[in-house]
N, C-alpha and C positions, 0 to 999 in steps of 0.2 A: 678670144671668142666672145662675141656679144651675146650674153645670156638672154637679153630681152627678145631676141628673135625666136626663141624657143617657147616663150610663154604665150598661151592662147589669150585672146581678148575675151573677157567675160562681161556680158551685159546682164542687167537684172532680168530675171525670168519673165517678169511682167512685160518688159519691152519686146522680147523675142516672141513671147506668147501672143502679143498683139498682132504680130504679122502672120500668125497661123491662119491659113486659108486666104491670105492676102493675094489679090490679083493686082499687079502693078497698074493695070489700066483703070482700076477702080478708083485710083487716086488722082485722076486727071484734074479734078477741081483744085488741087494744090499746085498744078504745073506752073502757075505764074508766080508762085512764092518760092523763095529760096529756103533751103533747110538750114537748121542750126548746125547739124553735124552730118557729114557724109563719109561713110567708110567704103572704100573701093579696094579692088585687087585682093579680095580675101576668099576664104572658104567659110561661108556663113551657114551654120545650122539653124534652120528656121522653125523647127518644131511643127512643120506642116507636112502631113503624110503625103499629100499630092506633090508638093514641091519642097523637098527637105533641104535643098542647098541653094544658095544664092551667092553671087559674086560681090554685090554691093547693096547698101541700104542708105536711105536718107531719112533723117529724123528731125522733126520740128517740134519743139516743146517736148512733150512726153509721148508723142505719137510717131509711128512710122508713116512716112508719106510715100515711100517707094521701097520695094524689095525686088531685086532683079539683077541686071548686069551693069557693068561700069558705064556703058553708053547711056543707058536709061537714067542712071543716077546723076550724070553730068548736067542735066538740065536743072537740077536743084542746087547747083553750086553758084554762089555769088561771092562778092568781096567780103560779105559778112559771114560766110559759111566756114566752119572749121572742117577741113577736108583731110582725111588720113588715108594714105595708101598703106594697106596692110601687108603688102609684099608677100602675099600667099599665106599669111598666118590664119589660124583658125579662130572663129568667133563662135562661142557657145553660150547657152543661157547660164546666167549666174543665179544660184539659189541663195537668197538672202533670208536668213532666219532672224526675225526681229521680235521674238516673243520672249517672255520671261515668266518665272514662277515666283512671285513675291513671297509666297508662303515659305519658300526655302531660304530666303535671305535673312540674315541677322540685321534687323533695323535698329538695334540698340547701339548707342555710341560706345 
């Protein structure tokens, strides 16, 4: 059994939160540019109350340029794009906690 098929894809919360309220047609200005990363064929939780699920996303730099279905994401794929078929896997926001409490650390050698 391939265990990797059972592990959901986790994107940083900031990335998925960026697509909250996103309307794919609002990103037409990017349509002539290829994305750096395109995820297709998935069940993507968008954190958007109006459209909580998507099939595909396209990401350029640190921004989502498309959130929607596989057909819409296809126009963002070029020979420079990393494209991943999720095969129905789940994509959820990742929560990255990057804070510290220096007062609790022993700084003496």
